[in-house]
N, C-alpha and C positions, 0 to 999 in steps of 0.2 A: 481252550485254545483257537476257540471259533469267539467267542469273546475275548478275549485280547487283538482279537485279526481287526472287528467292529467297531475294538476304542481309537488303534492305530492310520483306522483310515476316515475316523468319524474328525478324528485328531487333527489329522493332516487336508481334510478339508475346510476348520474351519484356519486353521493358518492358509491356506490358500483363499480363501475368503476376506479376509487380517487384510493379507500382503495386500491384491487385489482394489481393494479402496483405500488402501496409503497408496497405491501406487495410480490411479484414477488421473488427482488431479494436474502430476506429472506428466500424461500421457497425451492429455489436454496444448501440452507443451509444439510453437510451428512449427513445423518441416516441412525445406523446399528441396525443392525439387525442379528438377536442368536435364532434359536429354535430345540428344545426338543420336543423326542422322548416318545409315552411310551410304555412298551412290546408293547400294541394289536397294537400300529401306532397312536393315539396319536400328532396331531402336535403342539405347543405353541409356538408361537411367541412371541420375547421382541423384542422393539423397543424402543428407546436412542437418544438424540443426545449426549450424554456424561453421563459417568458418571460420577457423581460429587453432591457435593455439591444442594441447588436447583435443579433439575433437575429433569422431570418425567420420569418412561414406562410406556410407554402404551406394554398391555401386551391384543393377541386378538389368540382366536382359530379357521379359518373359517370354517363354516357351513364343519362340520364336524356330523352326524346325531343319531350317536352314543353317542354323551355326550351330559348328562341330567343337568345338573348342578356343578359349579366351584368355591370351590375358595382357595382365595390363602393366605400363612402366611409370610409376610416380617413385621419385627421386632416386634411391640405388637400389631399390626392392622391384621385382618381380611377384606379383598376385595374382596367381593362380584364381578363374571361375569356377566354380560350379555345382552345382544342382542342389536349390534348399528341398525344403525337406517332403516341401509337397509335389516334387519335381515337375516341377511345372516350366520354375524357371534358376536364369545363376545369375550370383548370390560372388559377390568377396568385396572388404572390407580391407580400405582406406587409409592407415589412422598416421593423424596429425602427431606428433610428438609435441610434450608439456618447452620444444628446447627450442618447436622448427621455428625457426626467419622468418617472419612477416616480409610476401613477397609476391612473387607470381610465377610458378612453376610449370611445369609442361606435363600432362596425364596421357599418356597414351594409349587407346589399346590395338595388342593385334591378333584378327576375328583369322581362321580359320572354317572354311564350310565343308562342308556335309556335301555339296559337290565335285568341292580339291578346289577352291577358287582359296583366295585370301582376300583380308580387304584392312584397308590400315584406317587413319585415325584418332584427331590428338583435337585435345581442352586444354584451355591454362584455371591454371585452381590462383584466385590470387586469395590469401595468406591473411586478415586481416590482425596489426597487432590488439592484442589486450589484456593487463594489468590482474597482477596476480601480489593480493595483498601481502605485504609485508611484514610480524608474527614475532616478536621478544618473550622467550620463554624462559623460565628459572630455576633448575632442576637437578635432583643430584646427581653430582661429578660425570658420578660413573653411568650419565649417564646420557651421558657424550664425548669422554670420551673409556674404550674399553679398557680392561687394562689385561698385561703384556699378552696375557697364557692365554686372552681368546681369541688371537691375531687370527694364530695360521687359518683357524675355523669361521673365521669368517670373509677366507680369503675362498677357502676350499665353497663355503655352501654360495658364495657369489660365481664362482663358476662353474658348480654344477646349474646356478638359476639361469646363467646366459648363454651351457650349454638346451638346461630343459627347453627355455623360449627360440631357441632356434632347428628345434626341429618342429616342422611345419606338418600338420595334418590333412594330405587334400580334400579329402569330404566336413558336406556340415555337417555337425548334427543339433545343435539346438532347433529350437522347435518356437517358432512365432517368436514374440515380444521378449528384452529380459524381465527380472520383472527386481525387486531391492531383496539380498538373502535375507534380511531382518527386521521385525515391526517394532525397533528405537526407534532415536531423536537421530535423523538425522545432521552430520553438518557437513553443508557443500566448504569443503572447505582443503579438495583440489588444488593443488597448483600453487595452496601459501610459504612465501620460504617461511625458513625460520632463522633464526636465530636465536639459537640453546649460551646461554649462558658465555653472551662477546661470543660465539666463536659460530659460525653463519656455518649449515652447515647446507643437504640439498632439499628440494624445490617437494612438494606431499603433493606425490602420485598413487594419491587413494583419495578416496569421502569416507571416515569417519565416522557411527554411527551405537550412541550411548544407550546399552540397555540391562537389567541388569544379568551377577553372572550365572550365568546358566540357561539364557534364555539361547532356544532353539537359529539358528545359522542352517538357510534351506540352500540349499543348486538350484543360481538365479537362473539355469538353463540350464537347459541338459549337454552330459559329454561327460570324457573321462576322467578321473579323478589320476594324475598323474603326479600330485607331489603328498603328500600326508604328516608330516612327520612336523622336528621340531628346532627352529631357529635360529640363530642363538638375538637377531635384532627381533624376527616375526611369532618370538613361540610358536605356538602350537597350528604350522601355519597347512590350505587346503591350497594348490590350484588345481584346475578343470581347465583341463584344454577339448573348448568347442569348436575346433575343427578350421582351414585356412585363416590357421595363426592367430588366429582373436582365444586368448586366454582370462582367465578371473581370477585371481586372486584373495584369500579370507583368510584373514591371519587372527593371534591374541585369541586363540579360542580354550578357553578352560580344559574342555575334552572335545577330539575327534569321533566321529564314529562312520568314516569311513577309510575305506585303505586305496592306497593304488592302486593301481588297474582297474579296477569297478566302474561298471557305466552308469553316467543317473541320471534319471528326468529330471525336469524344471517341477524346481518346490524339494524337492523331495529333501530328509533331511542332511543337514552334514558334520554337526558342528552343536558346539554348546558356547555361548556368547562366555570368554573370562579374560586376563586379563597378562597372561603369559609371554614372556619377548620385553623391551625394551620398553614397555610402557608403566602407567601412575597408579592406573586406574582397571573394569572394569568397561571393554567395545570391543566391537567389530573395524575394521582397518580391509575397506571394498578396495577395490585397484579392478583395474582392467591391465591387457597386451593386446597390441593388432603388434605384429613383427615387432617384435619389441620396442617397439612406439608409447610412451606413453599415456593411456589415455584419461576426459573422466567417464565416470557409470552413468552418467546423467545424460549421454548424451549416443547413449545406447536405447535410453531408455521409450523414447519414444520412435524408434523408427519399428518404419513395419516388416520383419525381416522373412516371412511365408514368400 
């Protein structure tokens, strides 16, 4: 028994090393940071890779004992801030959906003070235009038009996923930066507008990572497994709730190694690469949703979440 345990730990450490070597050039991507100050001097940090569709904004307040509670109003959503893993700062994630129209939007901050007082401040967020490639693909007909006998299953699964993504955990489970869940070849195809067999389909809401069947898939950050099952389009899939409305979705597994309700740590094995669902070859589809907004997973990788 001790020999097996040691072997697993060695494999896990090697896997971590591989992931961080792959991640290192991505971590060097520029991160923009802006600061706002309330009349009493509370400082709010706004961090992001870019202010464009499909990006995430990380809002932080670092260790200010005067702040009791904060919520953010942006578009139709109310975002509550919660303590980060190191318990010294407040953290929130604001998603800029893939379909958000370019323009200037107001972000509002409502602050409850430990003294009983309240503060309010707002800022303007200019969302810039960004273009996504148009790709024409030809696949067997059944990959584009599902047979009638599967229509009810597809509808039920879509409703289930909407309900799942609508349940917001008011606590942050993540630990530091996100990492890539596979050591395979990454295709930065988030946002691709796809036309299959001359039929327009929805835009691609994640990135694809190709790797051999059976290659390991790990948790890109810590959280709770809220879905681990076979879906019509996604095949064998795993969704992790990292807290604060942020979920990661991994699809097309050949094997799932976790169960719904499990708590996983960053780097834990959650499954193996496969080709289940509506795909033509083994790969991992990796997606991120923030309050239901589709986010480019790579917009998370360079952001410091401690």
